[in-house]
C-alpha positions as CSV (number, residue, x, y, z in Angstrom):
1,X,-40.5,-25.8,15.0
2,X,-41.5,-22.3,14.0
3,X,-41.4,-20.1,10.9
4,X,-39.6,-16.8,10.6
5,X,-39.4,-14.7,7.4
6,X,-40.7,-17.6,5.4
7,X,-38.1,-20.1,6.7
8,X,-38.5,-22.9,9.2
9,X,-36.4,-22.8,12.4
10,X,-35.9,-25.6,15.0
11,X,-35.7,-25.1,18.7
12,X,-34.4,-28.0,20.8
13,X,-33.3,-28.3,24.4
14,X,-30.8,-31.0,25.0
15,X,-28.6,-31.6,28.1
16,X,-29.7,-28.3,29.6
17,X,-28.6,-26.3,26.5
18,X,-31.1,-24.7,24.2
19,X,-30.3,-24.8,20.5
20,X,-32.1,-22.6,18.0
21,X,-31.1,-22.5,14.4
22,X,-32.5,-21.9,10.9
23,X,-33.0,-24.9,8.6
24,X,-32.6,-22.5,5.7
25,X,-35.7,-23.9,3.9
26,X,-39.4,-22.9,3.6
27,X,-40.3,-26.5,2.9
28,X,-41.7,-28.3,6.0
29,X,-40.7,-31.8,5.0
30,X,-37.1,-30.8,4.4
31,X,-37.1,-28.8,7.6
32,X,-38.2,-31.9,9.6
33,X,-35.5,-34.0,8.0
34,X,-32.9,-31.4,9.1
35,X,-34.4,-31.3,12.6
36,X,-34.1,-35.1,12.7
37,X,-30.5,-35.0,11.6
38,X,-29.8,-32.4,14.3
39,X,-31.3,-34.6,17.0
40,X,-29.2,-37.5,15.9
41,X,-26.0,-35.5,16.1
42,X,-27.0,-34.4,19.6
43,X,-27.5,-37.9,20.7
44,X,-24.3,-39.1,19.1
45,X,-22.4,-36.2,20.7
46,X,-21.3,-34.8,17.3
47,X,-23.2,-31.5,17.3
48,X,-21.0,-29.6,19.8
49,X,-17.9,-30.6,17.9
50,X,-19.1,-28.4,15.1
51,X,-18.4,-24.7,14.9
52,X,-20.5,-21.8,13.7
53,X,-18.1,-21.3,10.8
54,X,-19.5,-24.3,9.1
55,X,-22.6,-22.2,8.3
56,X,-20.7,-18.9,7.7
57,X,-19.3,-17.7,4.4
58,X,-16.3,-15.4,3.7
59,X,-18.8,-12.7,2.9
60,X,-20.4,-13.1,6.3
61,X,-17.0,-12.7,7.9
62,X,-16.0,-9.7,5.8
63,X,-19.3,-7.9,6.6
64,X,-18.9,-8.4,10.3
65,X,-15.2,-7.6,10.2
66,X,-15.8,-4.3,8.4
67,X,-18.7,-3.4,10.7
68,X,-17.1,-4.2,14.1
69,X,-13.3,-4.4,13.7
70,X,-12.3,-2.1,10.9
71,X,-13.6,1.1,12.5
72,X,-11.1,0.7,15.3
73,X,-8.3,1.3,12.8
74,X,-7.0,4.4,10.9
75,X,-8.7,5.6,7.8
76,X,-5.7,4.5,5.8
77,X,-6.0,0.9,7.2
78,X,-9.7,0.9,6.6
79,X,-9.1,1.9,3.0
80,X,-6.6,-1.0,2.7
81,X,-9.2,-3.4,4.1
82,X,-11.8,-2.2,1.5
83,X,-9.4,-2.5,-1.4
84,X,-8.3,-6.0,-0.4
85,X,-11.8,-7.2,0.0
86,X,-12.6,-5.8,-3.4
87,X,-10.2,-8.3,-4.8
88,X,-11.0,-11.2,-2.4
89,X,-14.8,-11.2,-2.3
90,X,-15.3,-12.2,-6.0
91,X,-13.1,-15.2,-5.3
92,X,-13.9,-16.3,-1.7
93,X,-17.3,-14.5,-1.2
94,X,-19.7,-17.5,-1.1
95,X,-17.3,-20.0,0.2
96,X,-18.0,-21.5,3.6
97,X,-15.2,-20.5,6.0
98,X,-14.4,-24.2,6.8
99,X,-13.8,-24.8,3.0
100,X,-11.2,-22.1,2.7
101,X,-8.1,-24.3,2.9
102,X,-4.4,-23.5,2.2
103,X,-5.0,-25.0,-1.2
104,X,-7.8,-22.5,-2.0
105,X,-5.7,-19.6,-0.7
106,X,-2.9,-20.8,-3.0
107,X,-5.3,-20.7,-5.9
108,X,-6.3,-17.1,-4.9
109,X,-2.6,-16.2,-4.8
110,X,-2.0,-17.6,-8.3
111,X,-5.0,-15.6,-9.6
112,X,-3.6,-12.4,-8.0
113,X,-0.1,-13.0,-9.4
114,X,-1.5,-13.6,-12.8
115,X,-2.9,-10.0,-12.6
116,X,0.5,-8.5,-12.0
117,X,0.7,-8.0,-8.2
118,X,4.0,-8.1,-6.4
119,X,4.9,-10.4,-3.4
120,X,4.6,-7.4,-1.0
121,X,0.9,-6.9,-2.1
122,X,0.1,-10.5,-1.5
123,X,1.7,-10.5,1.9
124,X,-0.4,-7.5,2.9
125,X,-3.6,-9.3,1.7
126,X,-2.6,-12.5,3.5
127,X,-2.0,-10.5,6.7
128,X,-5.5,-9.1,6.5
129,X,-7.1,-12.5,5.9
130,X,-5.1,-13.9,8.9
131,X,-6.4,-11.1,11.0
132,X,-10.0,-11.7,10.0
133,X,-9.7,-15.4,10.8
134,X,-8.1,-14.7,14.2
135,X,-10.9,-12.3,15.1
136,X,-13.5,-15.0,14.0
137,X,-11.7,-17.5,16.2
138,X,-11.1,-15.5,19.4
139,X,-13.9,-13.0,19.5
140,X,-16.8,-14.6,17.6
141,X,-16.0,-18.3,18.2
142,X,-16.9,-19.1,14.6
143,X,-13.8,-21.2,13.9
144,X,-11.2,-23.4,15.7
145,X,-8.2,-22.8,13.5
146,X,-6.7,-20.3,11.2
147,X,-6.1,-21.9,7.8
148,X,-4.3,-18.7,6.6
149,X,-1.6,-19.1,9.2
150,X,-0.6,-22.3,7.3
151,X,0.2,-20.3,4.2
152,X,3.7,-18.8,4.4
153,X,4.6,-15.2,3.4
154,X,6.3,-14.8,0.1
155,X,9.8,-13.4,-0.2
156,X,9.6,-9.7,-1.2
157,X,11.7,-8.0,-3.8
158,X,9.4,-5.1,-4.8
159,X,11.9,-2.4,-5.4
160,X,11.6,-0.6,-8.7
161,X,14.6,1.1,-10.1
162,X,12.6,3.4,-12.3
163,X,13.4,7.1,-12.4
164,X,13.2,10.0,-14.8
165,X,15.9,11.2,-17.1
166,X,15.9,14.9,-17.8
167,X,14.4,14.2,-21.2
168,X,11.7,11.9,-19.7
169,X,10.9,14.7,-17.2
170,X,10.5,17.3,-20.0
171,X,8.1,15.1,-22.0
172,X,6.1,14.2,-18.9
173,X,5.7,17.8,-17.8
174,X,4.8,19.0,-21.3
175,X,1.8,16.6,-21.5
176,X,0.0,17.5,-18.3
177,X,-2.2,20.4,-17.1
178,X,-0.6,23.2,-15.1
179,X,-2.2,22.2,-11.8
180,X,-0.7,18.7,-12.0
181,X,2.6,20.0,-13.3
182,X,3.0,22.0,-10.1
183,X,2.4,18.9,-7.9
184,X,4.8,16.8,-10.0
185,X,7.6,19.3,-9.9
186,X,7.3,19.7,-6.1
187,X,7.4,15.9,-5.8
188,X,10.6,15.8,-7.9
189,X,12.2,18.6,-5.8
190,X,11.1,17.4,-2.3
191,X,10.6,13.7,-2.5
192,X,7.2,14.1,-0.8
193,X,4.7,11.2,-1.1
194,X,1.5,11.8,-3.0
195,X,-0.7,12.0,0.1
196,X,1.9,14.4,1.7
197,X,1.6,16.7,-1.3
198,X,-2.2,16.7,-1.5
199,X,-2.5,17.2,2.3
200,X,0.2,19.9,2.5
201,X,-0.9,23.0,4.4
202,X,0.5,26.5,4.5
203,X,1.6,26.2,8.2
204,X,4.0,23.4,7.0
205,X,5.5,25.5,4.2
206,X,7.9,28.1,5.6
207,X,8.9,30.4,2.8
208,X,11.2,32.5,5.0
209,X,13.3,29.6,6.1
210,X,12.8,27.8,2.7
211,X,11.6,24.6,4.2
212,X,8.6,22.2,4.3
213,X,8.0,20.3,7.5
214,X,6.1,17.0,7.3
215,X,4.7,16.5,10.8
216,X,3.4,13.0,10.5
217,X,5.4,10.9,8.0
218,X,4.6,7.3,7.1
219,X,7.0,6.2,9.9
220,X,5.3,8.6,12.4
221,X,8.3,10.9,12.7
222,X,8.5,14.6,11.6
223,X,11.0,15.6,8.9
224,X,12.2,18.9,7.4
225,X,12.9,19.3,3.7
226,X,14.9,22.3,2.5
227,X,13.5,23.9,-0.7
228,X,15.2,24.3,-4.0
229,X,14.7,27.4,-6.1
230,X,12.2,25.5,-8.3
231,X,10.2,24.4,-5.2
232,X,10.3,27.9,-3.8
233,X,9.0,29.3,-7.1
234,X,6.0,27.0,-7.1
235,X,5.1,27.8,-3.5
236,X,5.6,31.5,-3.9
237,X,3.3,31.5,-6.9
238,X,0.7,29.4,-5.0
239,X,0.9,31.8,-2.1
240,X,0.3,34.8,-4.4
241,X,-3.0,33.3,-5.7
242,X,-3.8,31.5,-2.4
243,X,-7.4,30.7,-1.5
244,X,-7.7,32.2,2.0
245,X,-10.7,30.0,2.8
246,X,-8.5,26.9,3.1
247,X,-5.1,26.0,4.5
248,X,-4.4,23.6,1.7
249,X,-1.6,24.5,-0.7
250,X,-3.1,22.5,-3.6
251,X,-6.9,22.7,-4.1
252,X,-9.4,21.9,-6.9
253,X,-11.5,24.5,-8.6
254,X,-13.9,24.8,-5.6
255,X,-11.2,25.1,-3.0
256,X,-11.3,21.5,-1.8
257,X,-8.6,18.9,-1.5
258,X,-7.6,17.3,-4.8
259,X,-8.6,13.6,-4.9
260,X,-6.0,10.9,-5.4
261,X,-8.1,9.3,-8.1
262,X,-8.2,12.6,-10.1
263,X,-4.4,12.9,-9.8
264,X,-4.0,9.3,-10.9
265,X,-6.3,9.7,-13.9
266,X,-4.6,12.8,-15.2
267,X,-1.1,11.4,-14.4
268,X,-1.8,8.2,-16.4
269,X,-3.0,10.3,-19.4
270,X,0.2,12.4,-19.2
271,X,2.6,9.5,-19.0
272,X,1.0,7.7,-21.9
273,X,1.3,10.8,-24.1
274,X,5.0,11.0,-23.0
275,X,5.6,7.3,-23.8
276,X,6.3,6.4,-20.1
277,X,3.8,3.6,-19.6
278,X,6.0,2.0,-16.9
279,X,6.3,5.1,-14.7
280,X,4.2,5.5,-11.6
281,X,3.5,8.6,-9.4
282,X,5.6,7.1,-6.6
283,X,8.6,6.9,-9.0
284,X,8.8,10.7,-8.7
285,X,10.0,10.1,-5.2
286,X,12.5,7.5,-6.4
287,X,13.7,10.1,-9.0
288,X,14.3,12.6,-6.3
289,X,16.4,10.2,-4.3
290,X,18.3,8.8,-7.3
291,X,19.3,12.3,-8.4
292,X,20.6,13.0,-5.0
293,X,22.7,9.8,-4.9
294,X,24.0,10.5,-8.4
295,X,25.2,13.9,-7.3
296,X,27.2,12.4,-4.4
297,X,24.7,13.0,-1.5
298,X,25.4,10.3,1.2
299,X,22.8,7.7,2.0
300,X,22.3,9.0,5.6
301,X,21.2,12.4,4.3
302,X,18.9,10.8,1.6
303,X,17.4,8.6,4.3
304,X,16.5,11.7,6.4
305,X,15.0,13.6,3.5
306,X,12.9,10.6,2.5
307,X,11.8,10.0,6.1
308,X,13.0,6.4,6.2
309,X,13.0,4.6,9.6
310,X,16.5,3.4,9.0
311,X,19.2,3.6,6.4
312,X,18.6,0.0,5.4
313,X,15.5,1.2,3.5
314,X,17.7,3.6,1.6
315,X,20.3,1.0,0.5
316,X,18.5,0.6,-2.8
317,X,20.1,3.8,-4.0
318,X,23.7,2.8,-3.0
319,X,24.6,1.7,-6.5
320,X,23.8,5.3,-7.7
321,X,26.2,6.6,-5.1
322,X,28.9,4.2,-6.5
323,X,28.3,5.5,-10.0
324,X,28.9,9.1,-8.7
325,X,32.1,8.0,-7.0
326,X,33.3,6.3,-10.2
327,X,32.4,9.5,-12.2
328,X,34.4,11.5,-9.7
329,X,37.5,9.3,-10.1
330,X,37.1,9.4,-13.8
331,X,37.8,13.1,-13.7
332,X,41.4,12.4,-12.8
333,X,41.8,10.4,-16.0
334,X,41.6,13.5,-18.1
335,X,42.9,16.1,-15.6
336,X,46.1,16.7,-17.6
337,X,48.9,15.1,-19.7
338,X,51.6,15.9,-17.2
339,X,50.6,13.2,-14.7
340,X,53.3,10.7,-14.0
341,X,52.3,7.1,-15.0
342,X,53.2,3.9,-13.2
343,X,55.3,3.0,-16.2
344,X,57.3,6.2,-16.1
345,X,58.0,5.6,-12.4
346,X,59.3,2.1,-13.2
347,X,61.5,3.5,-16.0
348,X,63.0,6.0,-13.6
349,X,63.7,3.5,-10.9
350,X,65.3,1.1,-13.3
351,X,67.6,3.8,-14.9
């Protein structure tokens, strides 16, 4: 036995294999008892059936995962990992990995649902946990099985049908600062995502052709959005007062990229003042698509403008298209009093 950093360690050679592990205690008598138990397990052939995960906690796994695995992924994915762990560590942090059973995961899920998350959010978190356990199994040999894989995905139905009426839009815009009003208006007239707006550069805004080109959409494909007169007005004004030291269209007071948290903070204040508590920034994009559908634009065109991978993702707006079709037919109801009715046709045929 030897002491390291105030804690007793044991070093045993058995069957040609050397085993060195911490007893976790500074007390010699307890350390000797642990050593004796270890020797007994070796003699009975039980020790090598154990796995390192019995001594590792979820916090240990999270720390190593973020240090070794997370950097291999995009910044967006790394941010997702950090956010997920921010919710998971207070619940799982000190649990031994072998004690994280499907039942404990179900308890975590219940806790998260009680705080208002949607099935899609849980499925993303579950996928990350499963990835962590798989890495711990295959690369670190900490575990022998993935308990997360025994927990099924939840059925998703996350679509929100929340969009702004003209009156809602007026109240919202009236209650926000000018810099945010420009961003919100451009979102309403282009359907751009928040990150696409904040990352928009002048080489992507072609004022001569009246278009914006998003080179890397969420689906990895480029898309071109024609500009309305409102969108053109915003960009022309931004071009007039442009900060030549940056390519960004929208900047803060020191010419840097506007942070998402700053946008969110000010957007929440504005929506509360406008009495729109159940309206999120991403709903601006839904408003853009809904208004197109209501005005008779086909789903294929809406899909292309939104940058959807396939038209199935755009089907949520189909009922708005149906409403526009019904409204179009309704025009015939009042198009004149000289239309021949079915009853009149019958009367003529029976005469």
